[in-house]
C-alpha positions, 0 to 999 in steps of 0.5 A, a space after each residue: 276743484 269743485 267745492 260745494 257737493 251738489 249731486 249725490 248717488 246712492 247705491 242701496 236702497 235698504 234702511 240706511 240708503 233710504 234714511 240718508 236719501 231722505 235727509 238729502 231729499 229734504 234738503 233738496 230733491 234734485 240733490 239726490 238720486 239711487 243707482 239700481 237695475 233690474 227688478 230694483 230700478 222698476 220697484 224703485 221707480 214704480 213704489 216711492 219709499 216712505 220713510 217715517 210715514 213720508 213717502 219720498 219719490 227719489 229719482 232712480 237712474 240705471 247704469 245703462 243710462 247717460 249720466 254726468 258723473 255724481 259729485 258724492 256716492 254713497 254705498 249702502 249694500 250688503 257685502 255680498 252685493 258689493 261686487 255688483 254695486 262697484 260695477 254698476 256705479 262706474 256710470 257716474 263716477 268722474 274725476 272729482 267724485 268721492 265715495 264714502 261706504 256706510 256698509 258694515 265690515 272692515 274691507 269695503 273701503 279697499 275694494 272700492 278703492 281698488 277699482 276706482 282709486 284710493 284718493 276717492 274713497 273715505 272711510 265710515 262707520 254708522 253708529 247708534 241708527 236703528 232704522 228698520 225696512 218692511 217692504 218700502 217702509 223704512 222707520 227709525 227713531 233715531 239717526 245716530 251719528 256717521 263717523 267718517 274721514 281719511 284713514 288718519 285725520 291730524 287735519 281735515 282734507 279738502 275732501 273731508 270738509 267737502 263732505 263735512 259741508 254737505 252733511 251740515 246742509 242735510 242735518 246728517 249728524 257726524 264726527 270725523 275722528 283722528 284715527 278712523 281705521 280704529 273706529 273702523 274696527 270698533 264699529 266691526 266688533 260692535 257688529 260682530 257682537 250685537 248683529 249676530 247675537 241678535 240674530 242668533 237669539 231673535 232679540 230686539 234691542 231691548 233684550 240687550 238693553 236688560 238681559 245680562 245673559 244676551 249682553 254676555 254672549 254679545 260681549 264675548 264675541 267682541 272680545 275675539 275681536 279686540 284679540 285679532 285687532 291687536 295683531 294687526 296693530 288695532 288697539 281695542 279694550 274693554 273701554 271700547 266695549 263699554 263705550 258703546 253702551 251709551 249707543 245701545 241704551 238710546 236705541 228704540 227697545 223694540 228695533 232690530 238689527 240689520 241681521 236680525 231683519 235679514 233672518 226674519 225675512 228669510 234673506 241672506 245674512 252678512 255672517 261671512 262678513 262678521 264670524 266669517 272675517 273672524 274666523 279667517 283672521 284667527 286662521 291667519 294669526 293663530 287665534 283661538 276664536 270658539 264663539 264666533 265659529 259657535 255663531 257662524 254655524 248657528 247662523 248658517 244652520 238658520 239660513 239653511 232652514 230658511 231656504 228649506 222652508 221656501 223662504 226665498 233669499 230676497 
């Protein structure tokens, strides 16, 4: 087995994909490339990404091109683009390629594993990052932390060690917990709360740092995830809600969640992956989820209004 990760492909050049690409590029410009096709490929080749005011002209490869397999692939797309991403990255998946999804939600790893094998896929949850994207410009004040590993980590596998060594070189802040599935559900709980509440209220992080009413809406959505988690053996509690507070307090007060950014730009949101998933699990386990049902209905109405006003899904 090749020990050192040298070649990294990134699928998705949004805020998170761009931040990790820039850190890898700063480590070694030849270590990283984007995977894209069509208009996305043309745009990335034409206009360099600008991360915290620094331009990055990162290589972009098309799935139609011949390429050597990547040692490591980071998947950083929206939920509704995952099936396309799984198809597109096949040309650079080799026998020893490791795949890490930094997407929101709790099922992207399973979907990627179904295509390329469970042994290639690690679990992850990015917390505390406050990256904002406007066109090709990305800004962030805190990198946060990338929590990753196997589903369970009683010891570190060679795969995890290889990725840790890469992150150490690139300055990517990480943690590998004993129980990664619990962390995945914890991050899902956070997103169900703050992403959706911020999209509905049009509120930056400052509002959740200072307003009891906004926080109460966020927490009420989170509590429905706690109830569902217990049905599948994931033991979350009120203490896990409080554990988000230190991350929230460090976020840029004027920063905005990814879902609020989507709403403001007229893009399709990930509400199906958040409230939609909660509603489906609620039906499966006969658990009432009225807060998430309200959030789903209201955010879908916002999407519909954006479409009716001629604001396209970009």
